N, C-alpha and C positions, 0 to 999 in steps of 0.2 A: 541929373547927375543923381539925383535923389529919389526921383522917381525910380530911376534906375537898381537903385544899391535898397530901394526898399524892394524891391520885387523877389531881389536876391535873396535877403533876409525872410522876405515870406516865401519864396522855393526854400530852404534850409529847411523851415519849420512846418512844412509841409513835408518834406524827404523824414525828416526827425518823427513825427506821427505816425508814417507810414511804416516807419522802421518797427516805431514800439507797438503797433500793431501786429508786425510781423510775430514781435516776440510774442505777445501776449499768446497770438493765435497758430501759431506753428513753431515754434522752437520746443515744445512736446512732440513735436511728430519724429524727432532723429532718436530718441530715448523710445523702446519697447514697456512695453507692460508689463517688467518680469520680477523675478523675486529668488533672488539667491540663498539654496538651501545646502550643506556641508552633508553628505554621505559616505557613510565605510560602506567598502565592497568587498562584499566575500565573496571567491568562485575555487573554481578547484586547485588555485596555489593555496588558501584557507582550509582546504579537506573538504571541501564538498564534491560528491562523487559526479558529480555535472553540472553546467552554468544554466541549463536552459530550468528554470526551478516553476513547476506549474502553480502549486499553492504553499502558503505556511499557514503556524498555527501557533499560538501559546499552550500549553496544557495548563494546569489547574498549580502545577509546581511549580512552573516560570522557566520548564525548558522549550526551545523555539524547535517545531516540528517542519521539516519541507520534502514537499515533493516533487521528484525526481524523477528522470527515464531510468535511471539505477537502484531507483528502491527509494526507499524512505529513510531519511536524514536524521539524526539528533543533532542540535545544539547547541552547549552551556557557554558561551562566550569565547571559549577559547580551544574545544575542538569537534568535528564533525565525528558521531559515529551512525553508518549506515548499514540497514537493516533489507539484504534483498533475498533474493531465490541462490544466491550463493553463503551469506553468511544466517541464512535464519529460511526459516517453511515458509516466507512471506509466497502467495498464491501467482504473484504476477510481477516483475520489477519494471515495469510501465506505472509510477504512482500519479494519481492527476488530482485528488483530492483528500483531505484531513479533516478528520471533524473528531472533538470530542464531545462527549454527551452529558445531560445532568449529572449521573453518575460516576464521572469521571471517564470512563471509557473510552480509548480511543480507536478511531475506527479510521480505515484506509480503503481508498478506492480505485481499483488500476484497470490494467486492459484483462484484466482474467479474471474478476472479481472485487468480493466484499472480502476485509479483513478486520478482524479486530484483537489487536496488539495489546496480550498480556504481560503487564510492567512486570511481575515477576520472576515469570519463568524469563521474560526476555520471548516469547513466541509469539503467534498468528493461530487465529482460529480462521479456518477459509468459511467462505460461501458464493457458489457459483451459483449460474445460473443451469436449471434444469429442463431441458427438451423434454416436454410433455408427452414429446413420439417415442424418439428417441431413448429417452431414458438418460440420456448423457450432458456433460454436461459442453452450455453453447457459450460462441464467442462473445465478451462481455466488456466496455469500455466505461466505465463510472467516469463523471466527471464531475459533482459534486455530493456531498452528503450534508444533510439540516434535520434536527430534531425539532419537532414543533409544540408547543407548548402542552400537546396531549402525553408526550414523547415516544410519539412518531418515527421512525426513520425514514427520510426521502433521501430514498439514491436517484439523484440525476445520471442519464447516462445517454449516449449518443444514440441510441434508438430507444426514447421512453422516457417516462417516468415510473421506480419502483418504490413499493411499502416491505421494508423488511419485517417479516413478522419471529420479533424473537421469541416467542416459545416456540414456534415449531422451527426456526432458527431457518428461514428461509427467504428468498426475494419473492415478490408479489408483482406480477403488474394487472392483478385483475381485482385492480382497490378500487372501481366507479363504475356506474353505467352511462355515464354521462353523454350524450352527442358530440361533443366537443373531447373527450378523452380520446377518441383514433385519431386528432389531431396530435395530441401529445404524446401516444402512443407513436409517432413519424418521426417527431419532432427530437433535434439534438438538444438536449436541456444545458445550459449554462449556470442559471442560478436557482437556487430555492432559496426565499426568505419569507419570516412571518413578520408582519406589521404588530405596530401594539393596539390594532385593532383588532387582531386575530385572522387576519386576511391573510391567507397565502401566495405569495407572487411567484410563479414561476416562467425565466426569462428563456428562450431558444434561441438556436444560433440564425432562423430566418423564418420564424413563424410570431416574430414579435412576443408579447409578453402576457401569461393568463394567469387570471384571479380567483381562486379557487377557496366558496365561502362553504363555514358550516354548516352544521344544522343543531339543534338543540342536542341530538345526541352525538354531536361530535363527528359528526360523519361528512363528506361532501354531498354536499346538496348542490350550485351553482355553480358553474362556471363560465367566466367570460372571456375573449380574447380581445386584446387591442393591438391593431396593426399600423404600420403607417401608409398612409395616405397622401401622396404629392398635391393633392388640389385640397387637403385639408389643412390647416398649419396646428391646431388641435391636438393633430392626432402625435402618437410619438414617434417620433426622429427616424427611427429605423427599424425595419423588421429584425435586426440583429441588435439584441440586449446583451449586454455581457454582465454587466451587475446589476441589482437593485438591492438599495441601502433607505434606512430611515433616521432624520438627522435626531436634534436634539427636541426639534419645533415640533415634530411629527410631519415632516414633509418627506415622501417617498420619492427618491432622489432613481432614474435610472438612468446610467453608461451604455452609449447606444454607437454605432458604426456612423450616427454622421452626429458627432455630438451629445451634451449635458442635459436631460432636461427633465421637469417634478412633474407631478402630479399636481395640479389645480385642486385646492382645496374650495369644494362648493360645497353648497349647503341643501339639504334635500333634491339632491340628484339622482337617479338611477346609476346604478355600477355601469347596465351600458350606457353611459352618457357620458364619461369620465373622460375631461381631456386633461391637457399635457403644455406644458410653457417650455420651450427651450432658452438654452441661459446663452449670452452672446461669449462669443470667443474672438477677440480683438488680434491675436494672434493670427492671422491670416497669411495663406505664404502662397506657392501656384502648386506646393502638394496638397495632396489629398488626405493624407496620415493627421493631417492637423485634428479632424474631429475623429479617428478612429479609436474611441475609449475601450480603455480595458476594464479598470474596478474604479470602486467610493472605500472611501476611506476616513472617520469623521470625527474629528478629535473633542477632545473635552471642552471648547469654546466653541462649537457648530461649525467650527470653517471645515473645509471638504477636500480633501488628496483625493484628484484623477488622473488615473493613468492614461496613457493612449499609448501609442504604436511607436512615438517618436520621443516619448518624456514623462512629464508630468504635469499636470496644472492644480493651480491652489484658487479656492474661492472663499474667502472670507464670506464669515454669518452677515447676511442682509445681501453681499451683494450679488449683481445677477451680472458680471462680468468676470471669468474664465482669466487666469494669471498664471502665466506663461514660470517655469519655475527652471533658474538657471542651478544646474548638478554641477557640485565639484565635489569630487572623491579622492582617497587616498592613492587613485590610478589617475592622475590628470590628464597622461598622454592617450585613456585609451575611451576608447566612445561607449558610453554607459548609455544610451538614450536608448534604447531599444525594448519594445513591450513591458513596457513599465505598469504592475500591477502593484497598486498600494494596497494592502492586505489589512493590517491591523495597526492598532495603539497598542502598546505593550503597557505592562504593568506600572512600569516605570519612566513612561512619557516616550517613550522611542517607536516612530515609525518605521513598520517593515515592509518592503518592497520587495515582492519577486518578480520574475524576467529572464527572456531569454541570452540575459550575459552573466547571471547571478542572482543574489542577495543584496538588497540595500536596505541603508539601516541611519537613520536620521533622528536625532536626538531633538524631540519638538521644543524642550527646556532654550536650547540656543535660540530661539525668534528673540528672549530678552533682551537682546544683544542687536537692536533694529543695525543695519549696513544699508548704507545709502555709498551708492555708486552710476556712472556714467556707465550707458551701454557699452557692451564690451567688444560690440561687433565693428566701433568706431575707429578710424583711425590714429584720433586722436585720444582713443580711452584711456592707456598709459596717463599719459601726461595730466588728463585732466582731471583721473582719481589721485595724482597725488597731492595730498592736499598739503596744505601748512598755515591754514589760517580759520578759523571759525566764528562764525556770530549769530546769536539767535537777536532780532530786535525786540522792540516793545511790543510789536504789531504779531509777535509771531513768525515773522519771515526767518528761515535757517539760511544765512550766506556764507558759501563756503568758497576761500580764496585756495589756490590749485597751482600747478607748475604753468597750466594751459591759459589761467586768468580765473575769472570773477565765476561762480556758481550761485544758483541757489537751490534750496527742497521749497519746492511748494506741495500741501496736505491737499492729497485727494480724498473729499468725504465718501465718494460714490465707493471708489475703491479700496478706503482704509489705508493710504499708504501714503507716503513720499514720493513726487515725480521731481527725478534729478535735472536739473534745465540748467543750461547753456548759457550765460548772458551773449548775445553772437553782436560783432560789433555793429555799431550802429550810422558812425561817420571817419571817411576815412584817416581823418586828423587824429582820432581816438585808439584807432588799431593796433597801433605801436605799443599802445598801454595796455591794451587788453590782453594779449596772447601772450605776460610775461607772468613769472610767480609771485604770487600774493602771500606776505607775509606777514600781512597783520589787519584784519577788517574792526576797525572802532565804529560805534556809532556815535555819530556828532551830537543828531536829533531827531526828530520824528522825520525828515523826509533825506536826510545826508549821512555819508558815511566815509570816515577817512579811510584810506589803504596805503600801507606800505607797500612797495616793489623798490626792486634792486635799484631800477629807473627813476627813486622819490618820493615823495609824500605827495595823495592826492584825493582832493574832495569830487566823492561820488553821491550824483542827484538820484536818487531813486527812481524819481517819477519819470523825467527824462531822459535819465542814464548818461548821462553827462560828466563826464571827468574835468577838474583842473589843480594845476597841477599849485603844491604848496610849494616853495621855496627855504631851504631851510639855512641853517648858519654852516659853512666853509662844504657848501654842498655835501655832508654828512648825509648817509646812508639809514634810511628810519629801519625800525622794527616793530616792537612790541608795544604798546603804549597801553596809561592807564590816568584815573585824572587826580586828580591836586587839589587843593583848598582855592577858592575864590574864582573858580572855572578854570582855572590852568590845568596843560594836559602836560604829562612827561613821559618824552618820547627817549626808547634807544637807540644806540646809530652806534658805527664802528667810531667815533672819533668823541667819544663821551656821552653824557647826556643832553636832552636839550626840554624846555619849558619852553611852552609855545601855548598863546591864551586867544582861543578864535574869535572871541569878540573884540581885542584891540589889535590883534596882528600880530603882537609882538612876541620877538623868538629870542634864548638866548641860550646859550652851550657851555658844559659846565664839564671840566673836567676830574678825570676821580684820583684819589691819590696814588703817586707812583713812585717809583724806589723800587732797590733790589724784592722778587718774589713779586712784584705790579708791575711787571715789564707792560702785559697787554689789559693794563687795567681797564684803558678808554676802548676798548672792545667792549661792548654791549651787548646784552642777549634778550636781558628780560626784566621789567619797571615793575613796583609792585609797591601800593603805597598804606600799610600801618593802619589801624587805628587811633594810632597818636602819631599820625603825619609823618610818619618817619617813612622817608624813601628808599624801600631796598633798591637793590641795582646786582645783577647778577653779570658776570666778565667774563673776558678769560682767565682772569688769574684769579678768580674766587667772588666772594660775596662781599657786597657795601654796604652801608646803607647811608644815607645825605639826608640831611637837614633844611628842609627848603628856606626856611628864616634866616637862618644862619648862615645861607647857602656854604655849606661845608660838608664835606665827603669823610668819610672813617669807612678803612679797609677792617675785614674781620680775621685776625687771626685763627685759625682752626687746628687740629693735633693729626689734619691727614699728610701721612707720607706719599702719597700714590702723585706721579706724575700728571693726571689730570686734575686742572685745576677746575673746568670751566662752570658755572653754574648757568641753566638753563630753565631754571622752574624756581619760580618764591610762592610760598602762601603763608597762613598764618591759621592758627588755632584760637578758641575761645580761651584758650588760661594763656592767651599772650605769648607764647610758641612761635618761634619764625622758622619754617620748614623747605629746604631748598634742595633741590637735585641738582645733581650731580652729573658732567658727561663722562662716563665709565668707572666712576667713585662712588654711584652709591647715594644713599639718599642721608641727610644731617637735618639735623636740628639745635637752636639756637635756644638756649634757656634760661633768660636773663635771671639773677638773683635780686633779692631782696622784692618789698611792697610793691613796691611803684613799679616793676618793671619795666625800666626808661636803660637799663644796660650802666648805668652809673656806679651801681653795686656788685659789677661784675657780670658773668653770664656762663652755661658748660654749653658745651657743644655734643650732641649721643649724636653716632653713626648707626647705620645699618644699611647690611648688605647683604648678599648672595643666602651665606649663613644665618640671619638674619630671618630670613623667610623671603626675601624680596624677591621679584621674579628676576631685576636682572638690574648689570650696574648702570648701565645707561636709564635715566631718568629725565622724558622730557616734559612731563608738566605733573603738576601735584593741585587739586582741586578738592575741599572738601564738602560732604553732604552734611544731611541734619542728625546725622546720627554717631557721631562724635567718628569717622572714619574719613581718610586722605584716599580718593583714588587718583595713582598715579602711572600713565602710561611708559612702558619702557619699549627694547628692542626684545621682548620677549613675552610679551601682550601684556595685559593691565595686573596691577599687584593693589588690590585695597588692605589699609593699613588702619586697625582699628585703636586711634593713640591715645587711650584708658588703657586696655588689655596688650597692645605693642605687639598683636597676633597681624599676622599675613593673611589675605588671602589672595589666591593668585589664578586669572583665569585668561585662555588660549583661543586661539582661532579655529579650534577642536571645539568650542562652545558660541562659535558664530562672532567671533571677532572679522574685521575687514581680512585682516592678518598680525600674524605675532609683533609686525615691526611697527613702528607710530612713528609722527614727526617732530621737532621741537616745534615748540610754535601752534601746535594743530588741538588746539582743546578751548573748552567755552563751558561756561557754567550759565543756563539759564536762570531769568527771576524764581520759573516756577518747580527748581530743584533739578531740571533736566539736566543729564552731564553730555556731552560731546567727544569724540576725539580724533583724529584724523591719522593718516598713516598712507602708504603708497596705494593702497589700493582701496579709498575711499575713505566715508568716516564711518563711526559708531553713536548711537544717540541711545541714551537709556536712563529711568528714571531710577535712582539707584534702590527705592524702597519694593521694584521689579526684582530685583538679584537674589536670589538664593539660592542657599546649594538644595542639590536635590537629597531629601532627608526619608525617602523612601529605603525600611529597612529589606535589605536580600534574602529571600529566600539561601537557605546555603544546601547544597547537594554534595553526596561524596558520589562521583561519577563513574568511577570506575573503582577494585580493587583485584591488585591483581598480584600471585602467590606464584613465585619462582618464576616470573615472568608472564607466564601466561593469565589470562582474563579470567576473575572468580565473579559467576552470574550471582549476585547478592541482594535481598534488599534492606532497608534502614533496621529495621524489626525481627531481622535473622540472626541469629548468632555463628561464626564464622566458627568450626571447628578443624582443623589442621593436625597432621602428623609433624612429629618431635623436629625432621626434616627437610616442613616447607614451613622454613621459617624467613625467604627472604620477602620479602612484602612490599610494599609500592600502594597509596593510597592516592588516586586524583580526588577533585574537587572542587565545587565551582560556588562564586555568590552570583544567584543569576539577575544581577543587574547589569543591562547591555548599554549605558550612556557611558560608559569609557571601561569596557571590561579588564582592561589591561594593568589599568590602575586599581582594583580591588584590591584589599589588603585582606589578610588572613592569621590565623591565631590556630596553632595546634597542642592538641598533649594528647600521649598515648600514657593513660593510666597504667601504673605499677613498673612504667618504664622513665618517661617523662617526669621529674619532680614538682613542675610550674609549666605556665603557657609558654610557648614558644613563639614569638612572632616572626612569619615567616615574609612578608613584606608581600608581594604580589606573586610569588609563586603556587602554582596550584598543582603542586604534587611533592608527597616526603616520602622517602624508602629510610624502606628499617632492615639495613643487612642482617641476615641469623640473629632473630630475638631467641632468646633462652626459652624454653616450655614454660605458661603462664595461661594466667585469665590476663585478659587488656581490654581495654574500653579506648580505640580511638576517636576523640575529638575534636570538630573543627569548629570555626567560628569566624564570617569574616562581614565584609565592611565594603559600599561601593567607595566610589572615586573621592566622595567628600567625608567619607570617614563616619559614617554611620554603619555602627552595629549591630547584627543581631548576636543578641546575647541568649538566643538558646541555641545549646549545642547541638548540634547536629551528631551523634552518636554510632558509630558500629561495634558491636559487641561481640571476640574473639577468642576463640582458645587454640591453644598450642598442645597438644598431647605431647607431653616427654614420652621419651623411649621405654619399653619396658622395664627397662632395667634400673628406670628413677618411679613406677606407677607407685603407688600406695600399698598394691596387694604383692608387688614386688617386694616391698619392702617388710610386707606383712609376715610374706613367706620365707623371706631371710633370716626376719628374725624368730619365726618359728624354731626355721633349719636350727638358728644360732641356738636359742633358745635350749633345740633337743642337742644340738652339740654339748651347750654346756651343761644340760644336763644330765647326758651321759657324762660328760666329761666331771662332774663334780659326781653321779655315782661313784666314776670309777676310782674318783680321789677317795671317795668314802672307803670304797672296798678295801684299797689301797694302805687307807690309814688300819682301819681294821686289820687289814693283810699285815700292815708294818707291826702294830699292836702282839698281833696275836705272834706273829714272827719272834718278834722282840720279848715275847713272854716268852717264848719256845725256846729261843736261843738263850735267853736268861737260865729259861728249866736244860740246857743241852751243857750252860755253861756249868750249871750247878752239876747235873749228871758227870760232864767233864772231869770238875773237881773232884767230885766223890768217886768216880773211873782211877782217876788219877790219884788221889790218896788211894783208895783199895790197891791199885799197882803198885803205889808208891811200899804201901804197906806189902802187898805178898810180895815185892821186891828184897825188903829189909828183911821179913823174916826169910824167904830163900836165901838169902844169902847169909842169915844168921843159922841156918840150917847147916850151910855150906862149911862158916866157921866149924860149927859142930863138927860135922865130919870129919876135918881136918885136924881138929884138934884131937880126934878122938884116932883118926889114924896116923897120928905124930906117936904115939903110945903103942901099936901092935907093931910086932916085932916083923910076923909072916907078911910077905911081900906080894905072895895072891891077894891076900884080904886086902892088902894097903891099895893095891890096883884096882879090887872092887870098889872100895871107900872113893878112890880117886873118880871112876867112871860115875860112880851115882854122885859124885858132887860136878863132872861136866857133864849130865843130864840136868841137875836145877839149877846148873848155873845157865842152860841153852834159855829153861825156863823163866829163871830170873830176867836174863838178858831180855827175853821177850817182851816182859812188863816193864823195863826199864823202858822199852823203846815205846812202847806203849804210853807211859808215862808222859816221856819226853816230847811223842810226838800231839799236837792239834788236832789231828783227826781222831777222834773217838771210832771211827767207823772202819780204819785200818789205819796199817804204818808203812814206811818206807821199807817194803821187802827186801830191794838189792841190801841196802846198804846195813838190816837187820841182815844177812844171811853173813855177805862181807865181815862184818863183828863176829859174828858165833864161830865163824870157820877160822879167823887168826887165832879169836882166843882158844880152838881145838889147837890150831899149829903150834901154839905158843906156850900148851898144856904138854902135849905130847911127842913132841920133834926139838927136844933139848938137843943140841948138838949136833941139828940136821939141818940143811939146806933145801927147803920146800919152796917149790916155785908153784903159785898159785894162780890157776885159770878160774874166774869167776865170772860168768855171764850168766847175770841175774836180769829176765824182763821186769819191766813195773807194770807187777800183777795185780789186780784187788783178791784177797784170798780172805780175809778175816782173821778174827781169831779161832773163830773155830776149828778151823783149818792148817791156820800156822803153825799152831800148836804141834799137832801131831807131825805136820813135815816138817818141822824145827828137829823134832828128836830122832825122825827116819836119818833127816844127813847128819845129824848128831853121831848118832850107831855107826852111820856107814862112815866117813870121816874119821872116825877114831879109830875100827877096824883097818881104814887103809895105812893112818897113821902106826899101829900096833902089827901092822901083819905082814904091808905088802913093802916095808922098807929096813927090813932085817937085813944087818952086816951089809947097810947104805949108809950112805952120808948124806945123799942129798938124792932129790925124786920131784915129782910132777904129783899136783893134784887136780884135778877142773869139775867145774860142778856150773852146771847150767840148767836154766829152769825158764821156759816160756810156755805161750799157749800156740796153738794148733791150729788147723784152721777148721779141726770138728769141732772145736769147743770145748780139747779138753786142754790137761797141761801133762805137761812134759819134763821130769828130774831124772837127770844123769849125772852120777855122780861115777869119776873115772881115776886112776892113777896109772903110771908105767912102773911099780915093782911089781916083784914078784911073782906077786897074783896070791887071791884063797879065793878060797870056796864057803860059801855060806852057810852051806848046807852041814859042813866042818864042824861048825860053830856054833849049831844048834841048840846045843845044850847051854850056850850062855844064855845072860839076861838079854843081852842088847839084840842080841837075833830076835830074841824074842818081840821085845818090842816092837822093831820093826816089822814084824807080823801083823802085832796087832794093831798100829798105826795103819798098816796101808789098808787092812780091812774097813778100819775106822774111815778110812780117804776113798774108799770104793776104789781103791786102786789095783794095780797089777804089777808085782814086782817082778825084774827077769834080767837075766845076767848075760852080756852083752859077750858074744864069741872074738873077741879082739885080746890085744895082748895087754897085761897088767890085769886090774880090775873094772870093769865097767859094771855097773847097775842102774835101770831105764826104771823108772817108775814114769804108770799110765795113770791118771786120776782126774775123775769131774770133779768140778764144784760144785757143792752142795744145792738142792734148790731151796 
C-alpha cells in the first residue's frame, strides 16, 4: 500500500511538472504577436472624392493632400476640397503622386503629365511629355516625384524615370548615358529616394532596386542594380520593391512583395557587393499576402510602420520581428485592411495611411497608454479580457484576474512588449477554481498570492501553480484585501470585514455600524489602511472607518442626497485627506479639521461631479501618483485630478484606452509608480510621467471665404474688396491639428464689428449677414484638443465699398452742390434784401410823393371849391339869369375837376383812380344840380379801365358838358327822362364813350357858339378822338379815342 501510494504521489508530481513545462513553453502559442492601434477612417462619406487613395502629403502649411482617381484633394481636418479637370485646369484626373519641393511648390503626377499647383490662384501649370517626332503630347502615367539634394526634380513613371528641367519647363528622359539606364527606361518606377549619404535609390515594379551615385559635378556617374536571387539569401527579398526609407540609425529599409529587408551595414565593401537582411514575420498564414508589403514610415523613436496587402505591421526599434497591428476604427463593421500604405507622420504625431478604402490616421501619442488583452480570435477572449483585479508583484510580474480566471503578462525583451498569457488548468481538481471571476489578487509573499473569488479565498503558489482554499467565518465571500499592523490582513466581504493573520491562521469577522441609512453597511467593497492605522471601508451604504485596536467602527455621514451610496474606491493623499469614489455619485474628499487630522476635531466633505470636470459619476478606483495627482477609472475613461489646483484632465478610448468603461476592483499601483486599470476589453498600464497633453501649437488657416454664397479665391495677404451688395459673408477656418480635429477650439473677431474676441467652441465657420460698408479685419485663433492656443492671429482684411451715394466723392459733390445752392440762395437773399431795401426806399419815396400829391390834390380841390364858392357867391348878386347860368356851368366844370382831385386824394393808388366810381359821382352831381324837380333815370356802364390823370381830366370835362347839355336841352317840358353813359375798351385797343338821352334831342352844332361846345371839341382833340352823333332817337354821342402812348 505504501509503495502504491508513493507511486501515485510521484505520478502526480510528474504530471504537475509536465503541465508546468507545457505552461512555460506552449501557453504563449495561443496568442498572436499583435499590437492594437486605433485609427480614424476617412472615406467618401467624409468628403473624399474616391476611396482609392494612392498618395498622401502634408505641406508646409499643414494641409493634408491626397491623390485619388478623381483628382487632387485637400483636407483641413473637417472638409475635403477637390481639384480635378471639372473644378480646375488640372491636366489629368488620375493623380498618382504628390510632392512639395524645398521652395514649397506643390507638384502632382497624373496619368497625363505633371502639374504644379499655384496656391494663390488655385490653378495649375501643366507639363506633358512631347513626342520628339510628332511634337504631340504622349501618354504619361506618373507614379512618384522626388527632389534630390541638388534641387533636381525626378519624376517616376510606368515607363522610366524623367528629370524635370525647371528652366525649360519640360520632362527630360535623357539624363544619363549609363548602360543600365536602358533598363530603367523600361521599368515601372515605384519610388525614388535619396539617403543621408547622397545615394539615390530607385525602386521598380519588377526589376529590383537601382542605386545611382553622383560624381563631383553632381551628375549621375554610376548605376547599380540589385535584384532577387532565390539561391542567395543575402539578395533583396523580391524584384518588386514598393518603398525605400532610411531610419534614424541610417539603416536603409526596403518594402518588397516578399517581406521587409534592410541593407546590411558593411565596411569597405564595394557597391556591387551590397547584401540584404530579411526581417522575420511571425504572422504567417496560408495566405501569401502577408509578405506583400506596400510602404514604410518611421516615427521619432525609430519604430517602423509597414503596410501590406491586408493590413499593417509594426517593427519596434531594434527588433528583428514584425508585429501585426489590430486595426480598430470608427467603422467597426467595415473591413479596413486592404492595401494599407503608411505615408508619413505629421507635425503633431499623427500617422497617416493611404489605402484602397480611404484614409486612415492614428495618433502615435495614444501609445502612451499601453493596452494588454488576449487574442481577439479565441472563443473565450471576451471573458478573458473582462478584468476585475490586477497585481504587479515584487519581481515585476503582472497578474490579471478576469471572468475567465487568472492570467499574467510576461515581458518580451526581444519584442519590447508584454505577452498576455492565460494560466492553463494543471490539475482537474482545481479547474473549477480557475475559470471563474477573480476579484482580488494580493501578494502574500515571494512565492504565493491570495486570490479572491466568488467561491472563496485561495492561496495560489506561483511556482507549482496550485491553489489551496482558505475558509472564512460564516462563509463570507471575499473581495479586496489590504495589509494592517502585526501582519494582519483585512478583507472586505459580503458580511462585514474579516481580519486574517496568515502566520497564526486566526480569522475574525466584524460587523460595521447598522441602523437607519446603514441597512447595507455590512456589504463591503473595498478596504484601505491609512497612515494612522485607521481602516477605511467602502460599503453599499457609504464609507466607514474602523479602529483595529478598539475593534470599533464609525459610519461617516455625508451631505449627499443621492440614492447612490455605494463606495468602491478609497485612497489618501499626503495632506491626510481621504478620497473615496462612489458608484453613480462622483468623487468625495474627507478633510479632517485640526492639526492632528484624527477626525476628533470634526471634518469637512468636498464633492466633485461632472460639472466640476470629472469624466463620469461612476468612480471605480483612485490611485495617486508622485505629482499630486489622483487617477480614477470611470465609465467614461480615466480622470486625472490635481488635488492642489482641483483641475481635471480626462482621457478616453480615443487616446488608447482599452475602452471608455472600466471595472470596479481592476486597479493597481506598482512600487515603481506604474499604474494599471482594467475594464471589459483588457487592461491599460502607464507611468504617469509619460502621460502628457499634446502641446503642439497648430497652424490656423482660413480655408474659404464665401461671398453671397459663392467661394472667393483669396490669400491671407490679399485684401478682399467687395461691392455694397456683397455683404453676406461666411468664413471657414481650421486649426491644422489632426489628433482630434473635432475637439479643436476657436476664437474669432471681426474688427470694426465685434467689440472683443468671440469664443465659438469647435465651430469652424462663422457667418456675417448683411455687413454694412466699411473696412474690416477678420481674425481667428485656434487651439488643439488640449487647449494649446496659437496666439498669432490669422487675418484677412476686407473692404466693403459703400454705394455711390455713400461715397466720399458723392458727399463732396453733394456738398459742393448744396454749397452752390446755398450760395445762390444767399446771393438771391442778398439781392432780395437789397431789392427790399430799395423797394422800401422807393415805397417810402412813393409814400412821400403820394402824400405830396395827395396834399396837392387836396389843396387843388380846396382851391377849386373856394373858386366854386366865390362863383356861387358872385352869381347870387347877379340878376341876369343867363349870366347866372354861365356861372353855374362854370361852377359845374370846376366841380368836375375838383371831384377828380378829390378822388385822386382819396385813392391810395396814385397811378390811377376808380374810374367807374368817379364817373358815377360826377354824373349824379350833375343830375342833382340841373334836374331839379325832374325824375332822371341813370344807366351808367363804366368799365374799369386805367386811363390816367392826363386823359381822365379832358374825358371827365367832355362827359360833364354832354350830360349838362342833355339836362339843359333834352328834357324841356318833361318831368322825367333817361340818360345812359357807357365807357369800355374795344378789341382794337381803342376806347369808346357813349352818352345818350331819350329827350327831345338837340344838335351840338346848334350850340357851337357856347363855351361848352368849344370845350368838347378842344378836349376831343386833346384825346386824339373822334366825336360822332349817332342817328338814333333822343340824343346819342359816341367818342372814340386812344390811350396816349
